[in-house]
C-alpha positions in Angstrom: 34.4 41.4 -20.3 30.8 42.1 -20.0 30.1 38.4 -19.8 32.6 37.9 -16.9 30.9 41.0 -15.2 27.4 39.3 -15.3 28.9 36.0 -14.0 30.6 37.7 -11.1 27.3 39.6 -10.4 25.5 36.3 -10.7 27.7 34.3 -8.6 28.0 37.0 -5.9 24.2 37.2 -5.4 23.0 36.1 -2.0 21.1 33.1 -3.1 23.6 31.7 -5.3 26.3 32.0 -2.5 23.7 30.6 0.2 22.9 27.8 -2.2 26.7 26.8 -2.6 27.1 27.0 1.3 24.1 24.9 1.7 25.4 22.4 -0.8 28.7 21.8 0.8 27.2 21.7 4.4 24.7 19.2 3.2 27.3 17.0 1.6 29.2 17.1 4.9 26.2 16.5 6.9 25.5 13.4 4.4 28.9 12.1 5.1 28.3 12.4 9.1 25.0 10.6 8.9 26.4 7.8 6.7 29.3 7.4 9.3 26.9 7.4 12.0 24.5 5.0 10.6 27.3 2.6 9.3 29.4 2.7 12.4 27.3 3.7 15.5 23.8 2.7 14.8 23.8 -0.3 12.7 26.2 -2.5 14.7 24.1 -2.4 17.9 21.0 -3.0 15.7 22.6 -5.9 14.2 23.8 -7.5 17.5 20.2 -6.9 18.9 19.1 -9.1 15.7 21.6 -11.8 16.6 25.0 -10.4 15.4 24.0 -9.5 11.8 26.4 -7.3 9.8 23.9 -5.3 7.5 26.7 -4.7 5.3 27.3 -8.5 4.5 23.3 -9.0 3.8 22.8 -10.0 0.3 21.1 -12.4 -1.9 23.4 -14.5 -4.3 22.0 -14.5 -7.7 25.0 -16.2 -9.4 27.8 -18.1 -7.4 31.3 -17.0 -8.0 33.3 -19.0 -10.2 37.3 -19.2 -10.8 37.2 -16.3 -13.5 34.1 -14.4 -12.3 33.0 -12.8 -8.8 29.6 -13.8 -7.4 26.5 -11.5 -8.6 24.8 -10.4 -5.4 21.7 -8.2 -4.4 23.2 -6.3 -1.5 19.8 -5.4 0.7 21.8 -4.6 3.6 23.6 -1.7 2.3 20.2 -0.6 0.7 18.7 -0.9 4.2 21.5 1.5 5.4 21.1 4.0 2.6 17.4 4.0 3.5 18.3 4.7 7.3 20.7 7.4 6.1 18.0 9.2 4.1 15.3 9.1 6.7 17.8 10.7 9.1 18.7 13.4 6.6 15.1 14.1 5.6 14.1 14.4 9.2 17.1 17.0 9.8 16.1 19.1 6.9 12.3 18.9 8.0 13.5 19.9 11.4 15.4 22.9 10.1 12.6 23.9 7.4 10.1 23.9 10.4 12.2 26.1 12.4 12.7 28.6 9.6 9.0 28.5 9.0 8.1 29.1 12.5 10.5 32.0 12.6 8.7 33.6 9.5 5.4 33.0 10.9 6.5 35.2 14.0 7.9 38.0 11.7 4.7 38.0 9.7 2.5 38.1 12.9 4.0 40.9 14.6 1.7 43.9 13.4 3.5 47.1 12.3 2.7 50.1 14.4 0.5 52.9 13.0 2.5 55.7 11.6 2.7 58.5 13.9 0.5 61.3 12.6 2.2 64.4 11.5 1.7 67.9 12.9 -0.4 69.0 10.1 -2.7 66.0 10.5 -2.9 66.7 14.2 -3.9 70.3 13.3 -6.3 69.3 10.9 -8.0 66.7 12.9 -8.1 69.4 15.8 -10.0 71.9 13.4 -12.5 69.3 12.1 -13.3 68.4 15.7 -14.0 72.1 16.6 -16.0 72.7 13.4 -18.2 69.7 14.5 -19.2 71.3 17.6 
């Protein structure tokens, strides 16, 4: 039972739970970005470029025969994937930049000096009186 308790303690730590939530949200965000690029961004871009459908852009390396499909290098899909990556990377950059700026604000706020105790105040008064 000790191993189960250790695993439970490990799994319930804040960092592990935060990481799991981040992975789930990141995967969902990746799907949203992929759909945005494929269904929203690329069609108008292809239209501007003369009606090009990026998902169909490919170089045929070997023609199809009756038995075998064509061998193609699908560089249009690669372009879409690169655009997906750039959007996700930019979004992550902005999130990290915002987090870093919040950390800097927390660090920049100086702590107020501690309030002297009654004894310290009394000792300071005695010291000052002895100086006179």
